[in-house]
N, C-alpha and C positions, 0 to 999 in steps of 0.2 A: 504494500500500500504506500502511496505517496500523497502528500497534501500540498496544495498550492494556494497562496493568497491571490485573490482576484480583485484588484482594485478597479472600481468603476467610476471614480470621481468623488466630488464633495458637493454638499448642498448646505443651505442655511435654514435654521429654525430658530424661533424665538427662544431666548435663553430662559426666560421665566417659565415658559411652557415646558421646557426640557427639565427643569429642576423643581417644579412644583412649589411647595411651601417654603423652600429654602431661600433665604434673602439673597438678593443680587450681590450684596457686599461680601457674601461668602462664595457663591458659585462663580462670580466673575473672575476670581483668582484662579479658578480651575480651567475655564474656557472663556477668555475675554470676549465680550460682545463688541460689535461695531456700533456706529452711531444710531442705528435703528434697533438696537437691542438684539440683533441676530448673531448667532454663533455658527461657526463652520463645523460640519460633522461629516465623517467618512461614509462612503457607500461601499463597504468591504464585504466581498463574498468569499466563499471557500470552495475549492475544487478537490474532490477525492478521486484519485485513480486507484481502482481496486480490480485487478485483473482486466477483463474486457470492459468494465464499467467505468464511465466517467460521470461522476455524480457532482452536480453543481448545487450548492446551498445558497438560495436566494439569487436575485438577478439585477439588483439595483433599480434605478428609476426608469431606465430606458430614455428614449429621446423623441417619442412620437407625439407628445402633447404640444399645444400651441405656445407661442411666446408669452402670452398672458399667464399661463400656468407656471412656466419656468421663471417668470418675473417674480412670483411669490417665493420661490425656493432657491433661486440663485445657483443653479447647477454650475459648477466650476471645477477647474483642475485639468491636468493633461491626460489623466487615465480614462480608459474606456473598457467596456467588457470585451470588445473584439481585440483590442490591443493587448490586454492582459492575457487573454487566451493565446494569442499569437506568440507572446513572450515565452510560453512553455510549449510551443509547437502544436497548438490545437486551434480548431475553429469551432463555430457553433454546431456544425453538423456532426462533430465528434461526440457531443454530449449525449449520454444515454438516459440520464435521470436528472430531474430538477426537483429538489426538495424545497418547497415554499414554506418557510417557517410560519408565515401568515400573509394575508393578502392586502396589506397596506401598500400604497403606491410605491413607496421607497424600497420595498422588499420584492415586489413582483413586477414592476413596470417593464423591466427588460425581458420579460417572458414572451411578450407579444410585440410584433412590429406592424407598422402600417405600410401597406404596399398599394398605392393608388387610394381607392376608397375601401379597401379590405383590411381586416385585422387578421394576421396570420401568426402561427407559432414561430418564435425566433429560433427554436431548437426543433427542427422538423422531424428528427428521429428519436426524440427524447420522450420518456414518460414523465408527466408532471404529477407530483405527489402533494395532496392536501389531506384533509380529513372531513368527514361528514359534518361534525359539529361546527368546525370553523367555516366550512363552505356555506352552510345555511346562515350562519351569523353574518358573513360577508355579503351574501346575495340578497339578504333581507335585513339591511342595516338599520340601526337606530339613528335618530336624527343627529346625535352628537358625533357619531363616528362616520357618518355617511360620506363626508368629503374625503376620507382616506381610502375608501373602497370605490375605485373607478371601474365602471362596467367594462370599458374597453380593455382593461388589464386582466379582467377575470373571466367574463362570459366566453370569450373566444377560446380559452383553454379547454373548456368542456365541449364547445361546438366543434373543435377540430378532432375530437375523439382521442386525445392523448392524455386525458385526466384519469388518474386512479386515486383511490382513497386508502390511506393508512387505516388499518383497523385498530381502534383505540380500546383500552380497557374500559370496563363498565364505568359509567359516570360516578364520581364520588358523591357522598352526601355533603350537604353544606357545612357540616361540623368537622369534616375530615381536614387535617392539615398535612397529610402525606402527599408527596409529589407522585403523580402517575408516571409510568415509564413503559414503553413497549419496544420491541425489537424491530428494526427496519430490515437489516440483513446482519449476518454474523459480523461482529466488530463495530456495528453502528446501531445505537439505540436512540430513542426520541423521548425526551422528558416533556410532559404536557403541563402547561401553565395557563392560568386563566385571568390574571390580573390586568395585563395590558389589553388583551382582547381575548375572546373566547377560544380556547383550545389552540394556543400557539405552541408550536413544536420546536424544541431545542435539541439539535443533534449532539450526541456524545460519541466520540470516535476513539477507539483503542489504537494508539499509534506510538510505536517505539517505546513500549512499556509505560506510556502515560495515557491519561484520559484527557482528550481535547474537547472542551465544551463550547459550542457555538452559542453565544449568549443572546443573539437577536435583540429584542427590546425588553427582556427581563433586566439586563444590565447593559444598556447601550454603550456605556463607556466606563473606564476605571473610576471616573469621578462619581459614578452612581453607586459605588460600593457601600458607603454608609447607608444604613437602613432607611432613614427618613428621606433620602434623595430619591424620590419617586416622581416620575413625570406626570404633569397635569394631563397628558394625553391618555394616561391609563384609564380604562373604563372602571376598574375596581381597585383603587389605590391601596386599600387595606389588605386586599388579597395579594397584590404585588408585594407589599411589605413582608407579609408572612411567607410568601414563596421565596423571596430573596433570602430571608433569614434561614429557612430550611435548606435551600440550595447551597448557600455559602458555607454552612456548617459541614455539609457533606463534602463540598469541594475542598475546604481547608483540611478536613480529616484525611482525605484521600489524595492530596497533592495534585488536584486537577490543574490543567492549564486552561485559562479562560481566553477565548478568542472573541475580540470585540468587533462588532459590525460597524459601529458608528464612532468609535473613539478617533479623533482627528490626529492623535499623536501615537498612542500606544496600540500595538497590534495584539499582543498577548501578554499575560502576566500569570504568575502564581501568587499564592496567598500566604499571609501570616496572621496569627492571632495576636492582637494588641489589647491594651487596657481600654481602648475606645471601640473595640470590635474587630471584625475581620477586615483587613486592609491589603493593598497590593504589596507584595514582597519584591520580586524582581520583574522587570518588564523586558521583553525581547521580541524578536521577529519569529514567525513560525518556522522559517528556514533554519533557525539556529537551534531548534530542538534536536 
């Protein structure tokens, strides 16, 4: 097995929204905002080469929306999905599987391309993986989250016939605090979390004797390691807080490597237990493992 970081650029989001109840006087030291209170965030995906399978986790924002849309999010940087794949000798047609952690536009926008007036799969030979709980949540969205679920990113995945659903464990009771987990293939499992959005999937990969955890939006950056640093974008912030607490304890106890999708500086880190809670220990590139 080989793992590769796939950088697809950067975008900007409001710093207050990204850090929730944490005051700007604190979070601005971690990711300084511009004059519009916007902070830069990475759009970092992960590619797994496992035998004949080329498994891509998330696909970035893509580039098919209009200038007005991108004017809100300031897509910038020199990296792209195509260029990052080319850097490791691959192209989109080589991808066999796409795991979509969830269907917010910054995680799945690169899954579909616009050709003329048609929306087509960017990875024409790949199986796209979601799950029934999240698919229903995304295609029947609530008013608060609706702007993050763009129909042109989502519905063509099913229409093209390339969508499959991961079978999740039975739904937990509301009182349960245990994280659900299911096997994707040997060596790759999926942790199911519900605070950011319903049934988001966090891949865990056994790699070189370590566990690599793709954090998606449970921990968008290393700056979000402190428990109260929960995004205002999260649908159920208290659930996110409990999921973070549970996950970080397991991760620290088992020496996980956290892979950050949105951290603008840090790609990976491991953890240490401090008097203030679980924090970043060492930070490093995936290629250095």
